[in-house]
PyMOL CGO cylinders between C-alpha atoms (Angstrom):
from pymol import cmd
from pymol.cgo import CYLINDER

trace = [
    CYLINDER, 4.73, 19.06, -33.64, 6.55, 21.65, -31.55, 0.3, 1, 1, 1, 1, 1, 1,
    CYLINDER, 6.55, 21.65, -31.55, 6.80, 24.96, -33.31, 0.3, 1, 1, 1, 1, 1, 1,
    CYLINDER, 6.80, 24.96, -33.31, 9.54, 26.33, -31.11, 0.3, 1, 1, 1, 1, 1, 1,
    CYLINDER, 9.54, 26.33, -31.11, 12.40, 24.36, -29.42, 0.3, 1, 1, 1, 1, 1, 1,
    CYLINDER, 12.40, 24.36, -29.42, 13.30, 24.60, -25.85, 0.3, 1, 1, 1, 1, 1, 1,
    CYLINDER, 13.30, 24.60, -25.85, 16.87, 25.53, -26.48, 0.3, 1, 1, 1, 1, 1, 1,
    CYLINDER, 16.87, 25.53, -26.48, 18.17, 27.86, -23.80, 0.3, 1, 1, 1, 1, 1, 1,
    CYLINDER, 18.17, 27.86, -23.80, 15.00, 27.35, -21.65, 0.3, 1, 1, 1, 1, 1, 1,
    CYLINDER, 15.00, 27.35, -21.65, 15.78, 24.20, -19.82, 0.3, 1, 1, 1, 1, 1, 1,
    CYLINDER, 15.78, 24.20, -19.82, 19.14, 22.84, -18.88, 0.3, 1, 1, 1, 1, 1, 1,
    CYLINDER, 19.14, 22.84, -18.88, 20.80, 20.20, -16.76, 0.3, 1, 1, 1, 1, 1, 1,
    CYLINDER, 20.80, 20.20, -16.76, 24.10, 21.71, -15.88, 0.3, 1, 1, 1, 1, 1, 1,
    CYLINDER, 24.10, 21.71, -15.88, 25.38, 19.55, -13.16, 0.3, 1, 1, 1, 1, 1, 1,
    CYLINDER, 25.38, 19.55, -13.16, 25.30, 15.98, -11.93, 0.3, 1, 1, 1, 1, 1, 1,
    CYLINDER, 25.30, 15.98, -11.93, 26.48, 13.85, -9.17, 0.3, 1, 1, 1, 1, 1, 1,
    CYLINDER, 26.48, 13.85, -9.17, 25.99, 10.44, -7.52, 0.3, 1, 1, 1, 1, 1, 1,
    CYLINDER, 25.99, 10.44, -7.52, 26.71, 9.11, -4.04, 0.3, 1, 1, 1, 1, 1, 1,
    CYLINDER, 26.71, 9.11, -4.04, 29.10, 6.36, -3.39, 0.3, 1, 1, 1, 1, 1, 1,
    CYLINDER, 29.10, 6.36, -3.39, 27.64, 2.88, -4.03, 0.3, 1, 1, 1, 1, 1, 1,
    CYLINDER, 27.64, 2.88, -4.03, 27.83, 0.27, -1.30, 0.3, 1, 1, 1, 1, 1, 1,
    CYLINDER, 27.83, 0.27, -1.30, 26.65, -0.56, 2.13, 0.3, 1, 1, 1, 1, 1, 1,
    CYLINDER, 26.65, -0.56, 2.13, 26.47, 2.92, 3.76, 0.3, 1, 1, 1, 1, 1, 1,
    CYLINDER, 26.47, 2.92, 3.76, 25.04, 2.07, 7.06, 0.3, 1, 1, 1, 1, 1, 1,
    CYLINDER, 25.04, 2.07, 7.06, 26.08, 5.29, 8.64, 0.3, 1, 1, 1, 1, 1, 1,
    CYLINDER, 26.08, 5.29, 8.64, 23.93, 7.33, 6.21, 0.3, 1, 1, 1, 1, 1, 1,
    CYLINDER, 23.93, 7.33, 6.21, 20.22, 7.61, 5.55, 0.3, 1, 1, 1, 1, 1, 1,
    CYLINDER, 20.22, 7.61, 5.55, 18.29, 8.74, 2.46, 0.3, 1, 1, 1, 1, 1, 1,
    CYLINDER, 18.29, 8.74, 2.46, 18.35, 12.30, 3.60, 0.3, 1, 1, 1, 1, 1, 1,
    CYLINDER, 18.35, 12.30, 3.60, 22.12, 12.23, 4.00, 0.3, 1, 1, 1, 1, 1, 1,
    CYLINDER, 22.12, 12.23, 4.00, 22.55, 10.77, 0.56, 0.3, 1, 1, 1, 1, 1, 1,
    CYLINDER, 22.55, 10.77, 0.56, 20.15, 13.20, -1.06, 0.3, 1, 1, 1, 1, 1, 1,
    CYLINDER, 20.15, 13.20, -1.06, 22.00, 16.19, 0.53, 0.3, 1, 1, 1, 1, 1, 1,
    CYLINDER, 22.00, 16.19, 0.53, 25.35, 14.73, -0.56, 0.3, 1, 1, 1, 1, 1, 1,
    CYLINDER, 25.35, 14.73, -0.56, 24.26, 14.20, -4.22, 0.3, 1, 1, 1, 1, 1, 1,
    CYLINDER, 24.26, 14.20, -4.22, 22.90, 17.77, -4.49, 0.3, 1, 1, 1, 1, 1, 1,
    CYLINDER, 22.90, 17.77, -4.49, 25.98, 19.29, -2.94, 0.3, 1, 1, 1, 1, 1, 1,
    CYLINDER, 25.98, 19.29, -2.94, 28.06, 17.37, -5.60, 0.3, 1, 1, 1, 1, 1, 1,
    CYLINDER, 28.06, 17.37, -5.60, 25.68, 18.37, -8.43, 0.3, 1, 1, 1, 1, 1, 1,
    CYLINDER, 25.68, 18.37, -8.43, 25.62, 22.11, -7.53, 0.3, 1, 1, 1, 1, 1, 1,
    CYLINDER, 25.62, 22.11, -7.53, 29.52, 22.09, -7.19, 0.3, 1, 1, 1, 1, 1, 1,
    CYLINDER, 29.52, 22.09, -7.19, 29.67, 20.38, -10.66, 0.3, 1, 1, 1, 1, 1, 1,
    CYLINDER, 29.67, 20.38, -10.66, 27.31, 23.05, -12.07, 0.3, 1, 1, 1, 1, 1, 1,
    CYLINDER, 27.31, 23.05, -12.07, 29.20, 25.89, -10.43, 0.3, 1, 1, 1, 1, 1, 1,
    CYLINDER, 29.20, 25.89, -10.43, 26.04, 27.22, -8.79, 0.3, 1, 1, 1, 1, 1, 1,
    CYLINDER, 26.04, 27.22, -8.79, 24.75, 27.64, -5.25, 0.3, 1, 1, 1, 1, 1, 1,
    CYLINDER, 24.75, 27.64, -5.25, 21.51, 26.01, -4.01, 0.3, 1, 1, 1, 1, 1, 1,
    CYLINDER, 21.51, 26.01, -4.01, 19.81, 29.42, -4.20, 0.3, 1, 1, 1, 1, 1, 1,
    CYLINDER, 19.81, 29.42, -4.20, 20.03, 29.28, -7.96, 0.3, 1, 1, 1, 1, 1, 1,
    CYLINDER, 20.03, 29.28, -7.96, 17.89, 26.03, -7.92, 0.3, 1, 1, 1, 1, 1, 1,
    CYLINDER, 17.89, 26.03, -7.92, 14.47, 26.95, -9.42, 0.3, 1, 1, 1, 1, 1, 1,
    CYLINDER, 14.47, 26.95, -9.42, 12.55, 23.63, -8.73, 0.3, 1, 1, 1, 1, 1, 1,
    CYLINDER, 12.55, 23.63, -8.73, 13.09, 20.04, -7.85, 0.3, 1, 1, 1, 1, 1, 1,
    CYLINDER, 13.09, 20.04, -7.85, 11.70, 16.68, -8.44, 0.3, 1, 1, 1, 1, 1, 1,
    CYLINDER, 11.70, 16.68, -8.44, 12.43, 13.43, -6.52, 0.3, 1, 1, 1, 1, 1, 1,
    CYLINDER, 12.43, 13.43, -6.52, 11.56, 9.91, -7.65, 0.3, 1, 1, 1, 1, 1, 1,
    CYLINDER, 11.56, 9.91, -7.65, 10.40, 7.71, -4.75, 0.3, 1, 1, 1, 1, 1, 1,
    CYLINDER, 10.40, 7.71, -4.75, 9.19, 4.15, -5.33, 0.3, 1, 1, 1, 1, 1, 1,
    CYLINDER, 9.19, 4.15, -5.33, 8.12, 3.15, -1.83, 0.3, 1, 1, 1, 1, 1, 1,
    CYLINDER, 8.12, 3.15, -1.83, 4.46, 3.93, -1.41, 0.3, 1, 1, 1, 1, 1, 1,
    CYLINDER, 4.46, 3.93, -1.41, 4.50, 3.41, 2.36, 0.3, 1, 1, 1, 1, 1, 1,
    CYLINDER, 4.50, 3.41, 2.36, 7.10, 6.11, 3.08, 0.3, 1, 1, 1, 1, 1, 1,
    CYLINDER, 7.10, 6.11, 3.08, 4.73, 9.07, 3.18, 0.3, 1, 1, 1, 1, 1, 1,
    CYLINDER, 4.73, 9.07, 3.18, 7.48, 11.29, 1.68, 0.3, 1, 1, 1, 1, 1, 1,
    CYLINDER, 7.48, 11.29, 1.68, 6.51, 13.96, -0.59, 0.3, 1, 1, 1, 1, 1, 1,
    CYLINDER, 6.51, 13.96, -0.59, 8.39, 16.51, -2.89, 0.3, 1, 1, 1, 1, 1, 1,
    CYLINDER, 8.39, 16.51, -2.89, 8.51, 18.74, 0.19, 0.3, 1, 1, 1, 1, 1, 1,
    CYLINDER, 8.51, 18.74, 0.19, 11.30, 16.39, 1.62, 0.3, 1, 1, 1, 1, 1, 1,
    CYLINDER, 11.30, 16.39, 1.62, 13.67, 17.85, -0.93, 0.3, 1, 1, 1, 1, 1, 1,
    CYLINDER, 13.67, 17.85, -0.93, 12.66, 21.36, -0.20, 0.3, 1, 1, 1, 1, 1, 1,
    CYLINDER, 12.66, 21.36, -0.20, 13.01, 20.67, 3.56, 0.3, 1, 1, 1, 1, 1, 1,
    CYLINDER, 13.01, 20.67, 3.56, 16.46, 18.84, 3.45, 0.3, 1, 1, 1, 1, 1, 1,
    CYLINDER, 16.46, 18.84, 3.45, 17.97, 21.46, 1.06, 0.3, 1, 1, 1, 1, 1, 1,
    CYLINDER, 17.97, 21.46, 1.06, 16.24, 24.40, 2.56, 0.3, 1, 1, 1, 1, 1, 1,
    CYLINDER, 16.24, 24.40, 2.56, 14.99, 25.70, -0.78, 0.3, 1, 1, 1, 1, 1, 1,
    CYLINDER, 14.99, 25.70, -0.78, 12.69, 28.17, 0.85, 0.3, 1, 1, 1, 1, 1, 1,
    CYLINDER, 12.69, 28.17, 0.85, 9.34, 27.24, -0.68, 0.3, 1, 1, 1, 1, 1, 1,
    CYLINDER, 9.34, 27.24, -0.68, 10.47, 26.65, -4.20, 0.3, 1, 1, 1, 1, 1, 1,
    CYLINDER, 10.47, 26.65, -4.20, 8.46, 24.04, -6.17, 0.3, 1, 1, 1, 1, 1, 1,
    CYLINDER, 8.46, 24.04, -6.17, 9.19, 20.46, -5.22, 0.3, 1, 1, 1, 1, 1, 1,
    CYLINDER, 9.19, 20.46, -5.22, 7.49, 17.46, -6.80, 0.3, 1, 1, 1, 1, 1, 1,
    CYLINDER, 7.49, 17.46, -6.80, 7.40, 13.75, -5.82, 0.3, 1, 1, 1, 1, 1, 1,
    CYLINDER, 7.40, 13.75, -5.82, 7.26, 11.40, -8.79, 0.3, 1, 1, 1, 1, 1, 1,
    CYLINDER, 7.26, 11.40, -8.79, 6.27, 7.84, -8.46, 0.3, 1, 1, 1, 1, 1, 1,
    CYLINDER, 6.27, 7.84, -8.46, 6.58, 5.28, -11.40, 0.3, 1, 1, 1, 1, 1, 1,
    CYLINDER, 6.58, 5.28, -11.40, 7.60, 2.02, -9.86, 0.3, 1, 1, 1, 1, 1, 1,
    CYLINDER, 7.60, 2.02, -9.86, 11.31, 1.24, -10.70, 0.3, 1, 1, 1, 1, 1, 1,
    CYLINDER, 11.31, 1.24, -10.70, 11.34, 3.96, -13.26, 0.3, 1, 1, 1, 1, 1, 1,
    CYLINDER, 11.34, 3.96, -13.26, 10.64, 6.69, -10.61, 0.3, 1, 1, 1, 1, 1, 1,
    CYLINDER, 10.64, 6.69, -10.61, 14.00, 8.24, -10.75, 0.3, 1, 1, 1, 1, 1, 1,
    CYLINDER, 14.00, 8.24, -10.75, 14.06, 8.35, -14.62, 0.3, 1, 1, 1, 1, 1, 1,
    CYLINDER, 14.06, 8.35, -14.62, 10.58, 9.72, -14.66, 0.3, 1, 1, 1, 1, 1, 1,
    CYLINDER, 10.58, 9.72, -14.66, 11.59, 12.46, -12.18, 0.3, 1, 1, 1, 1, 1, 1,
    CYLINDER, 11.59, 12.46, -12.18, 14.46, 13.26, -14.47, 0.3, 1, 1, 1, 1, 1, 1,
    CYLINDER, 14.46, 13.26, -14.47, 12.22, 13.42, -17.53, 0.3, 1, 1, 1, 1, 1, 1,
    CYLINDER, 12.22, 13.42, -17.53, 9.79, 15.66, -15.64, 0.3, 1, 1, 1, 1, 1, 1,
]
cmd.load_cgo(trace, "trace")
């Protein structure tokens, strides 16, 4: 049992999604950047106000790490974590 709640300690204040479809002119880095741009705009913050990031990746053979998010967004060394949990990777990243 949790003695104290997490109210006012953790918050998801913005969200966004990229357009669905065959986007042959964009790669995963473009889509990640686009989604984060939309989420920060929705939240009314700048990327400098992001404290940490998590990315869910299913493909074991990509060699991508959480640092991919930090590199693409230029988060200047802030914590970045890769989460892999098969087809639940995205939800597990969100949960974390």
